Structures are given as C-alpha cells and as structure tokens.
N, C-alpha and C positions, 0 to 999 in steps of 0.2 A: 343571036338569035332577034329577027325582026319582031317588035310588036305589032300583035294584031289589031285593028281599029275597028271596032264595032259599032257601026251605023246605029241611032236612034231615030225614030218618029212618034210624035205627040200621038197615042191613041185613047180615044174617050171611051171611058167606062161608067158602067153604074155603081152606084155605090147605097150600100145601105147605112144610114144616116141616125140618130139621136140627138135630139136638141138637146142640149143640160140647163139644168133651170137657170144660169148665168147666160144663156144668148150663145155658148159656144157650140159648136159641130165636133160631133163625135164619130169618126167614121168607125162601121163596127166589119164591114167586108166588104173585098171588091168582086164583084160579076162580069166576067169576059163573056158569061154566056150562060143557060143553063145548067151545062153539067162542069163547070167553069167556076168555084166561088171560094173566095180565099177570105177566111176569118182574119182579122185583125186583131193579132196577140195586145197589143200596146202600142200608144202614139207618143214617140220619146221627146218629139218636139212641134212648135207649128213656128213656122215664120215666113214672113213676105221675102221672097226671093224672085229671081230671074230664073226661066229653065234652060237648059242646054237646046233643049228644042226647038226653043222659041215662045213667048209669053213673060209674063209676071204675073205672079200668085200667090196664095197659101202652099207654101210646100207643107205637107206633113209627111214625115220621116217616120214611119211604121214601122212592126214588129211583126212580119210574116212567118212561122214556121221557122222561128230562130233567127231568121235574116231581117236586114234595115233594108226598107223598100218606101222609095219617092212616092208620094199620092198629091197630084195639085190641084188644086180647089181656085179655079180664075174665070171670073167673069161670068157665074152660078151653074158651070161645068164642070165636073171631074176626069182628069186625063192621068195616065202614066208613060215614061219614056220608055216606048218599047223597043226592043230590038228589032232592027228590020231583017 
C-alpha cells in the first residue's frame, strides 16, 4: 500500500498569549476565525527550529484536546503547518 503524502503550507493565525513574569510568552489559544478557537492545554517544549514549510522560529509543542500540535513564532508572527 502506497503511503499518502500530505502537503502542508504556512498558515498565519491569531494567538491569545500571556506574558509571564520572567518574560516568556505562554500561548493560551489559537484562533482560526471567530468560530474556530482551540484552547491550548499545555506547552510541552519550546525550542528554536526550522519549520518543514520554511522559516526558522520558536517552535511551541502544544497539547490541544489531547493531541500534540506545533505552533511557530517567527519574526513577531504566529503560524501553523496546515494541510493543503
């Protein structure tokens, strides 16, 4: 059985963020629009990485509804690697 390749693209999103006392950013929710809001349950890791869709930024490995999702912060903007 052939493996299906999923194409991804960089999609900029609105993120609700809290600034912690130590200066770190803590993303709280991702907004794709007024009807699509995904609360972030936890941030497991933050590290500087290259994204598969291009660019280098801080990768936030988030837990949303029990699933790990990658959220990127690059040059003052947030994006996700969305399926095309």
